[in-house]
Structures are given as C-alpha cells and as structure tokens.
C-alpha positions as CSV (number, residue, x, y, z in Angstrom):
1,M,-186.0,-116.8,-5.0
2,I,-185.8,-114.3,-2.2
3,K,-189.2,-115.3,-0.9
4,K,-188.1,-118.9,-0.7
5,L,-185.0,-118.0,1.1
6,L,-186.9,-115.9,3.6
7,I,-189.4,-118.8,4.2
8,L,-186.4,-121.1,4.7
9,L,-184.8,-118.8,7.2
10,L,-188.1,-118.3,9.1
11,A,-188.6,-122.1,9.3
12,L,-185.0,-122.5,10.5
13,F,-185.6,-119.9,13.2
14,V,-188.8,-121.6,14.4
15,L,-187.1,-125.0,14.5
16,M,-184.2,-123.5,16.5
17,N,-186.6,-121.9,19.0
18,C,-188.5,-125.1,19.4
19,G,-185.3,-126.8,20.2
20,W,-184.9,-124.7,23.3
21,A,-188.0,-126.2,24.9
22,L,-186.9,-129.4,26.6
23,D,-189.1,-132.3,27.6
24,S,-187.6,-133.7,30.8
25,A,-190.4,-136.1,31.6
26,N,-188.4,-139.1,30.6
27,W,-185.1,-138.0,32.3
28,T,-183.8,-140.0,35.2
29,T,-183.7,-138.5,38.7
30,A,-181.1,-138.2,41.4
31,N,-181.4,-137.2,45.1
32,V,-178.9,-134.5,46.2
33,G,-179.3,-133.0,49.6
34,F,-183.0,-132.6,50.2
35,E,-184.1,-132.4,46.6
36,E,-184.8,-134.7,43.7
37,F,-183.3,-133.4,40.4
38,R,-184.0,-134.5,36.9
39,I,-180.8,-135.7,35.2
40,P,-180.5,-135.2,31.4
41,P,-179.7,-138.4,29.4
42,Q,-176.2,-137.2,28.5
43,Y,-175.3,-137.1,32.2
44,E,-176.8,-140.4,33.4
45,N,-174.6,-143.1,35.0
46,P,-172.6,-140.8,37.3
47,Y,-169.0,-141.3,38.4
48,K,-170.2,-140.5,42.0
49,S,-173.6,-139.9,43.6
50,D,-174.4,-139.5,47.3
51,F,-176.3,-137.2,49.6
52,N,-174.0,-134.2,48.9
53,M,-173.2,-134.5,45.3
54,Y,-174.1,-135.9,41.9
55,E,-170.9,-136.0,39.8
56,Y,-171.2,-137.1,36.2
57,G,-167.5,-137.6,35.5
58,E,-164.1,-137.6,37.2
59,D,-163.8,-134.0,36.1
60,I,-166.1,-132.1,38.5
61,D,-166.6,-129.3,35.9
62,E,-168.2,-131.5,33.3
63,F,-171.6,-131.7,35.2
64,T,-172.1,-131.7,38.9
65,I,-175.0,-130.9,41.3
66,R,-173.8,-130.1,44.8
67,Y,-175.6,-129.6,48.0
68,V,-173.6,-126.8,49.7
69,N,-175.3,-126.0,53.0
70,P,-172.8,-127.9,55.1
71,R,-169.9,-125.9,53.5
72,I,-171.6,-122.8,52.2
73,M,-169.2,-120.3,53.8
74,D,-166.1,-122.0,52.5
75,L,-167.3,-122.7,49.0
76,Y,-169.0,-119.4,48.4
77,G,-166.1,-117.4,49.7
78,Y,-163.7,-119.4,47.6
79,F,-165.7,-119.0,44.5
80,I,-165.9,-115.2,45.0
81,E,-162.1,-115.0,45.4
82,H,-161.1,-117.5,42.7
83,N,-163.4,-116.9,39.7
84,S,-162.9,-114.3,37.1
85,Q,-166.5,-113.4,36.6
86,M,-169.5,-113.3,38.9
87,K,-173.0,-112.1,38.1
88,K,-176.5,-112.2,39.5
89,V,-178.9,-114.1,37.3
90,K,-182.5,-115.3,37.2
91,V,-183.2,-118.9,36.4
92,D,-186.7,-120.2,36.2
93,G,-187.9,-117.1,38.1
94,R,-185.5,-117.7,41.0
95,D,-182.4,-115.8,42.0
96,G,-179.0,-117.2,41.4
97,V,-175.3,-116.3,41.1
98,L,-173.3,-117.5,38.2
99,F,-169.5,-117.9,38.6
100,T,-167.4,-118.3,35.4
101,S,-163.7,-118.9,35.1
102,Y,-161.2,-120.1,32.4
103,D,-159.4,-123.3,33.1
104,R,-156.0,-123.0,31.5
105,H,-155.3,-126.7,32.0
106,D,-158.1,-127.9,29.8
107,G,-158.6,-124.7,27.8
108,K,-162.3,-124.4,28.6
109,N,-164.7,-122.0,30.4
110,N,-166.3,-123.5,33.5
111,S,-169.3,-122.2,35.3
112,K,-171.0,-122.8,38.7
113,L,-174.6,-121.7,39.1
114,W,-175.7,-121.1,42.7
115,F,-179.4,-121.2,43.6
116,S,-181.7,-122.2,46.3
117,A,-184.4,-124.9,46.4
118,G,-186.7,-124.9,49.4
119,E,-184.5,-123.5,52.2
120,E,-181.3,-125.2,50.9
121,F,-178.5,-124.0,48.7
122,Y,-177.1,-125.8,45.7
123,Y,-174.8,-125.3,42.7
124,I,-174.6,-126.8,39.3
125,A,-171.2,-127.0,37.7
126,F,-171.1,-127.2,33.9
127,R,-168.9,-126.3,30.9
128,G,-169.3,-123.0,29.2
129,N,-170.2,-119.5,30.4
130,N,-173.9,-119.4,29.5
131,I,-176.8,-121.1,31.3
132,T,-178.0,-123.7,28.8
133,P,-181.6,-124.9,28.5
134,T,-180.5,-128.2,30.0
135,V,-179.2,-126.5,33.1
136,R,-182.3,-124.4,33.4
137,E,-184.4,-127.6,33.2
138,V,-182.4,-129.2,36.0
139,V,-182.9,-126.1,38.2
140,K,-186.6,-126.1,37.3
141,S,-187.0,-129.7,38.4
142,S,-186.2,-128.7,42.0
143,S,-188.5,-127.1,44.6
144,D,-189.1,-123.4,44.4
145,S,-186.9,-121.3,46.6
146,R,-188.5,-120.1,49.9
147,Y,-186.3,-117.0,50.0
148,S,-187.1,-113.6,48.7
149,H,-184.7,-111.8,46.5
150,D,-183.3,-109.8,49.4
151,E,-183.1,-112.9,51.7
152,F,-181.2,-114.9,49.1
153,Y,-178.5,-112.4,48.6
154,S,-178.3,-111.4,52.3
155,I,-177.6,-115.0,53.3
156,L,-174.8,-115.3,50.7
157,N,-173.3,-111.9,51.6
158,D,-173.3,-112.8,55.3
159,E,-171.5,-116.1,54.5
160,Y,-168.9,-114.2,52.5
161,D,-168.4,-111.8,55.4
162,N,-167.9,-114.7,57.7
163,Y,-165.4,-116.3,55.2
164,R,-163.3,-113.1,55.2
165,I,-163.3,-112.9,59.0
166,V,-162.3,-116.6,59.4
167,N,-159.5,-116.2,56.8
168,A,-158.2,-113.1,58.4
169,I,-157.9,-114.9,61.7
170,E,-156.4,-118.0,60.1
171,S,-153.8,-115.9,58.2
172,Q,-152.7,-114.3,61.5
173,R,-151.9,-117.8,62.9
174,Y,-148.9,-117.9,60.6
175,D,-147.7,-114.4,61.7
176,Y,-146.7,-115.7,65.1
177,P,-143.7,-117.9,65.8
178,Q,-144.5,-121.4,67.0
179,S,-143.5,-122.3,70.5
180,D,-144.0,-125.2,73.0
181,K,-145.5,-122.9,75.6
182,G,-149.1,-123.7,74.6
183,P,-151.9,-121.6,73.3
184,H,-151.7,-117.8,73.4
185,S,-154.3,-115.1,72.8
186,F,-154.2,-112.3,70.2
187,V,-156.1,-109.1,69.4
188,S,-155.7,-107.3,66.1
189,F,-157.3,-104.2,64.5
190,G,-157.8,-104.0,60.7
191,S,-160.2,-103.4,57.9
192,N,-162.4,-106.2,59.3
193,G,-162.7,-104.5,62.7
194,V,-161.4,-106.0,65.9
195,N,-160.4,-109.7,65.8
196,F,-159.4,-111.7,68.8
197,G,-159.0,-115.4,69.7
198,V,-156.7,-118.1,71.0
199,M,-154.1,-119.7,68.9
200,N,-152.5,-123.1,69.5
C-alpha cells in the first residue's frame, strides 16, 4: 500500500513538473515597441493594443506588456516609490526587477516585471507576486538583452536619480507664491546637491 502511494505521489510530482514546460509555438503574437511577443491564449483579444502597449483587459494589472523607453524615468521612479516590494530577479537568463504591491480595492497582489529586450526596456504587469511560467515564456519570446548585468542596473539607477532630481525641482515650484511678474530663478541646496532653474 505504501509502495503504491509513493508511486502515485512520484507520478503526480512528474506530471506537475511537466506542466511547467510550456509550448508557446501556437500562441498568437503582438508587436509592442520594437519587439514581437508571444501572447498566451488566455490573454488573446486585447482591450487595447498599439505601439506602446498590449493591454488584455480594462484593468491594466490583469495582463499588460508595456514599452517604457519614452517614459522610463517617470515610470521607474514611480514604481520604486509606490510599490511595497522590489527585488532583482533573473528571468530566462536576463536581469529584471520585480515590483509587487497589494491593491486594497480589488484585494489582490499585482506585479510588474521590468526587463530589457535588445536595447529597449519593457515591463509585464500581471496578477500575483510570483513570476509564472506563462510570464517567463512571454519574456523568453523577446530578443535577448544587449545589456550586461551592470549596464542594466546602472541605466535604471540613473533614471531613478533623474526622477528624484526632477521631483525635487517640481516640488519647489509650489513653495513659492504665484505672481504676475513672470518667471523667476531659484537656487536651493539639499540632499540632492545644488538645484537651480527658472520657474514660471
């Protein structure tokens, strides 16, 4: 009896592991940015699809592939400051950053996986806090990253530094009273170093 139970458990284990290997050969494709991504059957027929984004449903957290280069500084900085968890990951041998947060409105964990394909940056939004085999397969379907480990994280760190500088300057705009006298210049000293500019 114990022998049969062990064989059954072993067979179940083997079947579960085989389930992790996905065959994406028959998946549809979508062009986002400069890449062609394979789209799993459960996310076909998008709510919106254009050069910058493939969005499966009205809820962007359900499944979305986004080309972020045009807004990399704003988006990456926002994600760092507004997500509860951030960690460096490897997906299909390439570097990535996984952001995870809890959405109290729908009671679910949502994730955004940042990665590069070629020389461009993308993220995939999906439900849950673990990178699923489906998400791995979507990443795998894109071109290999042309960035080394250090280059990938250096680019993202520089964009976050720029985000902080711009936000520091923007926040100072509201520290000055508005007047009809036109633009005025300012200089400030702080943890970001010396900031200066002209405000309207």
